[in-house]
C-alpha positions in Angstrom: -0.1 -91.0 114.7 1.1 -94.0 116.7 2.8 -97.1 115.3 0.8 -100.3 114.8 0.6 -102.8 117.7 3.9 -104.6 118.3 4.3 -108.4 118.3 7.2 -110.6 119.3 9.9 -111.0 116.7 8.8 -114.6 115.9 5.3 -113.5 115.1 4.6 -113.1 111.4 2.3 -110.1 112.1 5.3 -108.2 113.3 7.1 -108.9 110.1 4.1 -107.8 108.1 3.9 -104.6 110.2 7.6 -103.9 109.4 6.8 -104.7 105.7 4.0 -102.1 105.7 6.2 -99.6 107.3 9.0 -100.0 104.7 6.4 -99.8 101.9 5.0 -96.6 103.5 8.5 -95.1 103.5 9.1 -96.2 99.9 6.0 -94.4 98.7 6.9 -91.1 100.3 8.3 -88.8 97.6 10.8 -86.8 99.7 12.4 -84.0 97.8 16.1 -84.6 97.1 15.7 -88.4 97.8 17.3 -90.7 95.3 14.9 -93.1 93.6 17.3 -96.0 94.6 16.9 -95.1 98.2 13.1 -95.3 97.9 13.5 -98.7 96.0 15.6 -100.0 98.9 12.6 -99.5 101.2 10.4 -101.3 98.5 12.8 -104.2 98.5 12.8 -104.3 102.3 9.0 -104.4 102.3 8.9 -107.4 99.9 11.6 -109.2 101.9 10.0 -108.8 105.2 6.6 -109.9 103.7 8.2 -113.0 102.3 9.8 -113.8 105.6 6.5 -113.3 107.3 5.0 -116.1 105.3 8.0 -118.2 106.0 7.6 -117.7 109.7 3.9 -118.5 109.5 4.8 -121.8 107.7 7.6 -122.7 110.1 10.3 -122.3 107.4 13.8 -121.4 108.7 15.4 -118.7 106.6 18.8 -117.0 106.3 19.1 -113.3 107.1 19.9 -112.3 103.5 18.5 -109.8 101.0 18.5 -112.2 98.1 14.8 -112.5 97.3 15.4 -115.2 94.7 16.9 -117.4 97.3 14.2 -116.8 99.8 11.5 -117.4 97.2 13.3 -120.6 96.3 13.3 -121.8 99.9 9.6 -121.0 100.2 8.8 -122.8 96.9 10.8 -125.9 98.0 8.7 -126.1 101.2 5.4 -124.9 99.9 5.1 -125.8 96.3 4.1 -122.9 94.1 4.8 -119.2 94.1 2.5 -116.9 92.0 4.3 -115.3 89.1 3.6 -111.8 90.5 5.3 -112.7 93.7 8.2 -114.1 91.8 8.7 -110.6 90.4 10.2 -109.7 93.7 13.4 -111.2 92.6 13.9 -108.0 90.5 14.1 -106.0 93.8 17.2 -107.7 95.2 19.5 -105.2 93.4 18.0 -102.4 95.5 19.2 -104.0 98.7 22.7 -104.4 97.3 24.1 -102.8 94.2 22.0 -99.5 94.3 22.4 -99.1 98.1 25.8 -97.4 97.5 26.9 -94.9 94.8 28.1 -97.8 92.7 24.9 -98.4 90.6 23.2 -95.1 89.8 21.0 -96.3 87.0 17.6 -96.3 88.8 14.9 -94.5 86.8 11.5 -93.3 87.6 10.1 -96.4 85.9 12.3 -98.7 88.0 10.9 -96.9 91.1 7.3 -97.3 90.0 7.8 -100.9 89.1 9.4 -101.5 92.5 6.5 -100.0 94.3 4.0 -102.1 92.4 5.9 -105.3 93.0 6.3 -104.6 96.7 2.6 -103.7 97.1 1.7 -107.0 95.4 4.0 -109.0 97.6 2.9 -107.4 100.8 -0.8 -107.9 99.9 -0.1 -111.5 99.0 1.7 -112.2 102.3 -1.1 -110.4 104.3 -3.6 -112.9 102.9 -1.4 -115.8 103.9 -0.8 -114.9 107.5 -4.4 -114.1 108.5 
């Protein structure tokens, strides 16, 4: 299996490709993998999808993992953000607190919720960059 077509770093299609890749990794149930590590990939999928939309719309963004901040910047520039996309804010902790053995409270339900949110955000972003 070969990776998808590559695009320049300033092309939103490359960011969507990377979002899809992270989502695919998040959905693979690897034996012995911690759910928080899988949730990290779900967060990354949502982050890259949001940034793809920002690139498409010519919105500068900081290279941060804070999805609330990114969504706020997008909303300031673009108006409304659907509630289901706003749920991505919940994923920020998976890029920060749970990335190290500090916060070990991630449950199976957290994992399932993270996947559902990331899938929704990636699908939403795909529709916006066509």
